C-alpha positions in Angstrom: -2.0 10.1 -75.3 -3.3 12.1 -72.4 -0.1 12.4 -70.2 2.1 15.4 -71.2 5.0 13.6 -69.3 4.6 10.5 -71.4 4.0 12.4 -74.6 7.2 14.4 -74.3 9.1 11.2 -73.3 7.8 9.3 -76.3 8.3 12.1 -79.0 11.6 13.6 -77.8 13.5 10.9 -76.0 12.2 7.4 -77.1 11.9 8.5 -80.8 14.8 10.9 -80.9 16.7 10.6 -84.1 19.7 12.6 -83.4 23.3 11.3 -82.9 25.6 11.4 -80.0 29.3 10.9 -80.0 29.0 8.1 -77.4 27.2 6.0 -80.0 30.3 5.8 -82.0 32.5 4.9 -78.9 30.4 2.1 -77.8 29.6 0.7 -81.4 33.3 0.8 -82.2 34.0 -1.4 -79.1 31.1 -3.7 -80.2 32.7 -4.2 -83.6 36.0 -5.2 -81.9 34.2 -7.8 -79.6 32.2 -9.2 -82.6 35.6 -10.2 -84.1 37.1 -11.4 -80.9 37.4 -15.3 -80.9 38.9 -15.6 -77.4 37.2 -18.3 -75.4 35.9 -17.6 -71.9 34.9 -20.0 -69.2 31.3 -18.8 -68.6 29.3 -19.4 -65.5 25.6 -18.6 -66.2 23.3 -17.8 -63.3 20.3 -16.6 -65.4 17.1 -18.1 -66.8 17.4 -20.2 -69.8 20.4 -22.1 -68.6 21.4 -24.7 -66.1 22.1 -22.3 -63.2 25.7 -22.2 -62.1 27.0 -24.5 -64.9 30.1 -23.5 -66.8 31.0 -23.8 -70.4 33.2 -22.1 -73.0 32.0 -19.3 -75.1 33.7 -17.0 -77.6 33.6 -13.3 -76.9 32.2 -12.8 -80.4 29.3 -15.0 -79.6 28.6 -13.4 -76.3 28.7 -10.0 -78.1 26.2 -11.3 -80.8 23.7 -13.0 -78.5 23.8 -11.5 -75.0 24.6 -7.7 -75.5 21.6 -5.4 -76.0 21.4 -4.3 -79.7 22.5 -0.7 -80.6 19.0 0.7 -80.8 18.1 -0.4 -77.2 21.6 0.5 -75.7 21.1 4.0 -77.2 17.6 4.3 -75.9 19.0 3.7 -72.5 21.6 6.3 -73.0 18.9 8.8 -74.0 16.8 8.0 -70.9 19.8 8.4 -68.5 20.9 11.6 -70.3 17.3 13.0 -70.0 16.5 12.1 -66.3 20.1 12.7 -65.0 20.4 10.2 -62.3 23.1 10.4 -59.8 23.0 6.6 -58.9 22.5 4.1 -61.6 22.2 0.3 -61.1 22.5 -2.4 -63.9 21.6 -5.8 -63.0 23.4 -7.8 -65.5 26.7 -6.5 -67.1 27.6 -9.0 -69.7 30.4 -7.4 -71.7 29.6 -3.9 -70.5 28.3 -2.3 -73.7 25.0 -1.2 -72.1 27.0 -0.3 -69.0 29.1 1.9 -71.2 26.0 3.7 -72.8 24.6 4.5 -69.2 28.0 5.6 -67.9 28.7 7.9 -70.9 25.2 9.3 -70.7 25.7 10.5 -67.2 29.4 10.8 -66.3 28.7 12.5 -62.9 26.7 9.4 -61.8 27.9 6.5 -59.9 27.2 3.5 -62.0 27.0 0.1 -60.2 26.8 -2.9 -62.5 26.4 -6.4 -61.3 27.9 -9.6 -63.0 28.0 -13.1 -61.8 30.5 -14.7 -64.1 34.1 -14.0 -63.1 35.5 -14.4 -66.7 32.9 -12.0 -68.2 33.4 -9.6 -65.4 37.1 -9.4 -66.2 36.5 -8.9 -69.8 33.9 -6.1 -69.0 36.4 -4.4 -66.8 39.0 -4.4 -69.8 36.3 -2.8 -72.0 35.6 -0.1 -69.4 39.3 0.6 -69.4 39.3 0.9 -73.1 36.5 3.5 -73.0 38.3 5.3 -70.0 35.0 5.0 -67.9 35.9 6.3 -64.4 32.4 6.2 -62.8 31.7 2.5 -63.2 31.9 0.0 -60.2 31.5 -3.6 -61.2 30.2 -5.8 -58.5 31.0 -9.4 -59.2 29.2 -12.4 -57.6 25.7 -14.0 -57.3 23.1 -11.2 -57.6 21.1 -12.7 -54.8 23.8 -11.8 -52.5 25.5 -8.7 -54.1 22.3 -6.7 -54.7 21.1 -6.4 -51.1 24.8 -5.9 -49.9 25.2 -2.9 -52.3 21.8 -1.5 -51.6 22.6 -1.3 -48.0 25.5 1.1 -48.8 23.3 3.4 -50.9 21.0 6.2 -49.6 18.8 6.0 -52.8 18.6 4.6 -56.3 17.6 7.0 -59.2 17.8 4.7 -62.2 17.7 0.8 -62.4 18.1 -1.4 -65.5 16.9 -4.9 -64.6 18.5 -7.5 -66.9 19.9 -10.0 -64.4 17.5 -12.8 -64.2 14.6 -13.5 -66.5 12.5 -15.5 -64.0 9.4 -14.5 -62.0 10.6 -14.8 -58.4 14.0 -13.3 -58.8 12.7 -10.3 -60.9 10.1 -9.5 -58.3 12.6 -9.9 -55.5 15.1 -7.5 -57.1 12.2 -5.1 -57.8 11.1 -5.1 -54.2 14.7 -4.7 -53.0 15.4 -1.7 -55.2 12.0 -0.2 -54.3 13.1 0.3 -50.8 15.7 2.8 -52.0 13.5 4.4 -54.8 11.9 7.9 -54.7 9.2 9.8 -56.7 11.7 10.5 -59.5 13.3 7.1 -59.8 13.2 5.3 -63.2 13.1 1.5 -63.3 13.5 -0.3 -66.6 12.8 -3.9 -67.2 14.4 -5.7 -70.1 12.6 -8.5 -72.1 9.2 -8.1 -70.5 7.7 -10.7 -72.8 10.7 -13.0 -73.1 8.8 -15.8 -71.3 5.5 -16.4 -69.5 7.3 -15.8 -66.3 8.6 -12.3 -67.3 5.1 -11.5 -68.5 3.6 -12.4 -65.1 6.4 -10.3 -63.4 5.5 -7.4 -65.7 1.9 -7.6 -65.0 2.5 -7.7 -61.2 5.0 -4.8 -61.4 2.4 -2.6 -63.2 -0.2 -3.4 -60.6 2.0 -2.5 -57.6 0.6 0.3 -55.6 3.7 2.4 -55.6 4.0 2.1 -59.5 2.1 5.1 -61.1 3.0 5.1 -64.7 4.3 2.3 -66.9 5.4 2.4 -70.6 5.3 -0.9 -72.4 7.7 -0.8 -75.4 7.6 -4.5 -75.9 11.3 -5.2 -75.6 11.4 -3.1 -72.4 9.1 -1.7 -69.8 9.6 1.6 -68.2 8.3 2.2 -64.5 7.8 5.6 -62.9 6.7 6.5 -59.4 5.4 10.1 -59.9 2.8 10.7 -57.3 1.4 13.8 -58.8 0.0 11.8 -61.8 -2.9 9.2 -62.0 -2.1 5.7 -62.3 -1.8 4.9 -66.0 -0.4 2.1 -68.2 0.8 2.9 -71.7 1.6 0.5 -74.6 3.6 2.3 -77.1 5.3 1.3 -80.4 9.1 1.5 -80.6 
C-alpha cells in the first residue's frame, strides 16, 4: 500500500480495536429496539420496494434488517471522530442508530439526517431524545426534494454518508448535488456498493469522476476522498 494517508487510515482507524463509551450507549439502545414489537406504518421510498407504498412493520424487525450492524456503525463513528467534520449529512436515517454514532463521534458538528417515512422519523426522534443528542436535525420528506433544499442552506459539507436510495440514478444525483458543496478535505461514504448491479455501476462511475482522487473499497462501504495533493488511486482493502 503506497499511500501513507490510506495506510494510516487502514491500520489505525478502519482496523482500530479499541473501545469507546459511545459504543455502549448506541448498542444499549439497539437492544431495546430489537425487543420492541410496536407496529409502525412504514412508507418506503428506497430501492427494493414499491416506492411510496405503506405497510406495517415492527420496530424490532426494522432494527434487525434495516439498521447498520455494530461493526459498520462503529466504523463510521471512528471515521467521523478522526476527520472531525463540522457538517455531517446522513442520507437515510432509519431508526437513527447510525445517526447516533455520527453525532456522538463529533458532538460539535451539525448532523443533518434525512428520512422519508414519517413514522420512522418520529421513532428516530424519540431515540435521539433518549441519547440526549443535541446536534442532530432530522429532515423529514422525500430525499429528492429535501436534500437540495438543505444543501442550499449550507456553505459546505464535510462528511456525507449515502444510504438513502440504492438505485443508480438517485445515487449519482445525490452524489453530484453534495459534490457542489464538497471541498478537498470532505469525506463521502457510500453504503452497500455491491448491493445490486445498479449500485456497482454507481460505484464505478463515482470512482472515475475527475474530482475523486482516492477511493477505498471495503466491500460493504466505499470511501471517497478529494485530496488534490495525491495521485488518483483506487484501493480495495479487506475489512
